[in-house]
N, C-alpha and C positions, 0 to 999 in steps of 0.2 A: 824853717830855714830863713834866716834874714838876708836881705840884699843890701850891698853897699852901693854908692853912687856910680860906680863904674862897672856894674853888672848888667848884662844883657839877656834878653829872651829872644831866641831865634825861633820863627815859625816856619814850618814847611808844609806844602801842599803838593803832593806828588801825584802826577798823572802818568799816563803810559809814555809820553814822549816829552814831558816837561816837569820841572820842579819849580814852583813859585816859593819865594822865601821873603821874610821880612825881618827886621831887627828893631827891637824896642829896648830902651833903657829902663830898667827895672825900678831904680830909685830906692833909696832907703826907707822912705816913709809913704810914698805914693801907692794907692791901690789900683791906679790906672797907668799901665806902662806908657812911656812916651815913644812915639814913632821916631826912628832914626834913618832907616833906609829899607829899600825893597828892590826885588829883581827876580830874575828867573833864569833857568837853563832850559832852552827849548832845543828842539831837534835831536833829543836823545834817541840813538838808533840810527841816525843819518850823520848829519854833521852839526854837532852841538854848539850852541852859542850861549854864552854867558853875558849878562848884563846886570849891573847894579845902579840904582839911582838914589840920590839923596833926597833931603827934605823938600826942596824946591823942584824935584823932578830932573835935576841935572845928572848926567852921566858920570858915575864915579869910576866905573871900570867896565871894560868890554873885551871879550876875547872869543876865539873860536878854536876848535880842536877836532881832529879826525875821530870818527867813530870807533869804539872799542867793541870787544867781542860781546855776543848776546849775553845777557844776564848781568853785565858789568857796567851797564850805562849809567844806572842810578848811583852806583858807588863811585864812579869816576866824576859824576856831576856834583855829588856831595863834596868830594874832595876839593873841587874847584871853589865851591861856595866857601868851604872852610878856610882855604888858603887865602881868599879875599878877607874873610872875617878876621884873621890874625892881624892883617894890616889895619883894617877899619877900627877894630876895637882899641888900638893904641894903648896897650897896657891893661885894658879891662878884660873881662872874661865872660864867657857864655855861661850862665848859671843853669839854664835848662833849655830844652827844645820842645816846643809844642807842635804837635802833628794834627792835621785834619784827617780823620779816619771815617770813611764813608758809612761803616755800619758798626753799631754796638750791639745788635741783636736784642734779646729779651733781657740780657743780664745788666747791660751798662746804660744807665740813664743819666749819668753825669761824668764829667772828665775824670780820668784816673792816671795815676802814675804807672808807667808801664813796667811790668815785670815779665820774667820768662813765662810764668803761668798765664798772664793776661795776653801776652803775644800768641801763645798756642791757642787760647780761646778765640782770638780775633782771626787767627788763620782758619779756624774752623768755620767761620762765617763767609769764606770766600764763595761758596756756591750761591749765597744770596745776592752777592754783587761781584760777579767774576771779572768784570772789566775795571773796577775801581779799587777794590780792597788789596789786591796783590801789589799794586804801585804804592799805596799808602804804607803797607808793611815793608816793602823793599827799602823805603827811605829810613824807617825805624831801624832796620837791620844794619843798614850802612852807617848810621850814627853809632850803634852799639859796637859794631866791629872796630871802628877807629877811635871811639871815645867811650869805652865800656863803663866808665864811672859817672858819666854825665847823665843827670836825671832827664827822663823823657815823659811827656804826658800826652795821652790820647784824647782828643776832643771830637765827639761823634756828631755826624750830620744827622743822625737819628734821634738823638737825645731830647731835643726840645719837644718832639711829638710824643714821647712816652707819657703814659698817664691819661691819654684821651679816653673818652667813653668807649666801652668795648665795641658798641655797635658801630663805631666809625672804623674799627680795625679789621672788621671781618669781610670775608668774601662768601658768597653763597656756594660754598664748597663742602664736601664732607669734613666733619669736625675733626677727623684724624689728620687732615692736612693742616688744619689751624693749630693743632698741638704740635706739628712739626715746624711750625714757624711760618707757614704760608699765610700771611696776613698783610695788611696795609700799614706799612711803617712810616712812610714820609721822609723827605730829605730836605736839604738846604736849611737844616735846623740852626746852624751857627749864624746864618744871615738872618733868620727871623728873630733869634734871640738878640742879636745886635740891634735890629730895628725897635724891638720892645724897649730895650734900655734907652735908645736914642729918643724915642717918643716921651719917655719920662723927662728928659732934658728939654725938648723943644715944645712939647704939648702935654704938660703933666696931667691935665684934665682928661686927656684922650687915652692915656696909656691903659687904663683898666676898662675901657669901653669895649664895644663891639667893632672889632677892626678886622679888615681883610687887607693882607699884604701880598701884592703881586710882584714876585721875584722874576723879573723877565729879562733873560740874557740869552746866551747860547743855549743853556739849559734852563728851562722855565718851570716854575711851580707857583702855586697860590695856596695861602693858609688863611683859615678863619681863626681869630685869636679872640678870647673873651677873659677879662681879668688878668691879662699878661700871659695866658696859657693857651697852647695849641688845643683847638677843638676839633678841626677836621682839615684836611690837606688834600691837594690834587694828586701828588705823586703817591704811589702806594707800595706795592711789593718791591718794585724796581724804580729806576729813574727814567723809565719809558712812559709812564702813565700821566694822564692829566691834560695839560695844555700842550699843544704842538710846539716844537722846539726847533733849533737850527737844523738838525739831522735826525731828530726822533720824532715819532708820530704823535705822541700823546695818546688819548684815549682811543682804543682800538678794539673792535669786536674780535673776541678770540677765535670766532669762526673763520676769520681771514687767514689765521696761522694754520688751522686745519686744512683750508683750501689749498694753500701754498704747499704744504707738505704732501697732500694727496695728489694734487693735479700737476704741480711743478716739480715734485721730488725734492724740495729744499730740505736740507739737513739743519741741524743746530747752528753750525758755523755760518751757513749762508743766511739763515734767519737772523742770526745775531748781527751780521754785517748789514743786512737790509734794515733792521730796526734801530741800530744804534748810528749808522754812518750814512745811510742813503735815503732816509725819510725826511719828515718834517718840511720845513721851508725849502730845503734843497731838493727834495724829491718832488714836491708839488710844482715848484717853478721850473726845475731843470736848469736853473741859473746860478744860484747861490744860496748858501745858508745865512747870509749876512743880510739883515733888514735894510742896512744902508745901501747896499747894491741893489736890492729890490725896489726901493724907492727911486733910484736913479734911472731904472730900466723902463723902456717903452714897451717891453714884451707883455702882452695881456696876461701871461702866465704868472708874471711877477705880481700884477695886481690881484690876481685870484689868490695867490699864496697869502698875501697880506690880508685880504679880505677874510679868508679862512682862519688866520691867526687872530684877528680882531674878534670874529664871531665866537670862537672858542674861548677866548679870555673872557668875554662878556657873559657867556653861557655859564662858565665856571664862577664868575663873580656872583651871579644870581643864586647859584646852588650853595655857595659857601655863606652867603648872606642869610640863606634860609636856615642853615645849620646852627646859626647864633641869634636867631630871632630878630634880624634887622641888621642895619649897618650905621654906625656912627662915624667911622674913619676908614678911608681908603688910602693905602700907602703904595707907591710905585717905587721899586728899587731895582738894582742890578743894571747891566749895561743898557739894555733897551728901555727899562723903566725909568732910568735916570736921564737918558740922553735923547730919546725919540718923542718929541713933543706931538707929532702927528699921531702916533699909536696912542699915547695918553688921551689926546683930544677925542679920538674916535671910540675908544673904550668908555670914556665918560659920557659921550653922547648917547651911546648905546645903554648906559646905565641911568639914563634920565628917569626912568620909571621907579628908581630907588631913591630919587630926590637929588641925584648927583648933578652938580653944575660946577663949571670951573671959569676962571677969568681967563680968556684966551690970550690976552696980552702978557699976563704973568706967566702963563704956561710956556710960551715961545720965546720970551724976551730976557729972562734972568737966569744967571748961574745959579744952580740949586744950593751950592755951598754945603753946609752941614745939615741942611733941611730947608724946604720952601713949601709953604701953603699955597696951592694954586686954586683953591676954591675962595669965593668971596668972603670976607669977614663976616662971621656969625652964621654962615651957610652950613646946614647939615644934610647929609654927611660932609665932613671936612675932608678935603683931599690933599694929600701931602706927596711930595717927592723927597726922599731921604736916601742919600747914598749909603749903600751897605759897606761894611768893613769886616769881613770874616777873619782876616789876619789879626786885627786888634781884638777880637772876641777870643781867638785862640790864645793870644798873649795874656789877656786878662785871666783866662781859665788856667793857664799854665802857671802864672804868678801865684794865684790863690791856692793851687794844689801844692806847689812847692813850699809856700810859706806856712801852710798848715800841716806840712809833713812832720 
């Protein structure tokens, strides 16, 4: 399928209470869609709030409405997005919708155009990611209901990690569980894939070396990459494992779960709430899941939570470097990685044994733009701060799939 100069790609990233979206101009000849606008609907299930922003961040449209019946929130949110798109497109048309889908399972290692059969297969993966996959699929169904002829593409957060050495995917559990799909999948793949492509632009010599990317945000993970491919990653079967996060614990002895079930009588729902919503920085500090608030706080629990976060990031960095036989490049990305100079400095100081050194003035004093090297020129490992752009990665994949259809 070819694109005209007024065709657009819409990307959707649907969560339980929000839908993030972005609009890209496809262009007739370009292989890289051009960003035009982005926004979100938040508060789905309570009082939904829609906002769209343009190229410079200016507000293009904003509105609120009352909550609708359970099960209809995503559909109503999509209708609001589409109503705005009709005006924004100004005679152009949406040629396809690209979706972030949490899990592609064993079957899907690359983006695919969604069919009824594929939707059924993705529905079957809900037990693997029960808090994420249903929301992703709700957005797909909402688009299909209102615009059944519009092509939709699923872009999987697990796909980048497919093809890793088998030893990095296994747990020490009975093989029957491995054969049922109980394995280390890894997530944030769209972010890592974008960072690899961006490295090829800003530091071509580094893109195929031994790289560790620290995706540090509200959700956190880290991945070891060699030759542009994932070798090992901190998140595993679920998005709970690895580095501690805003409200998730990261690495946890499974004996803790057995203890809470046996001694406190916690059931699945209570454990799910504890692990996804009440742990991590919020649980440790008792103050906030936001590192910015913890930095501002004088409460010693805030400092302890930050110390724990830095310690575990550093520990994971060492483990991942060992999986690729050393470290040539360290990349910080996502909300914390891109904006928290103190966390970057502390992690790098702890990684001095790996040869890591940064320029403190560059680290704290300059907007990272499209990518900023914060280590001294010629120093190895090189340390970069590169903003991630998962929406652009989804738009790229969507355009490629549609044009090759």
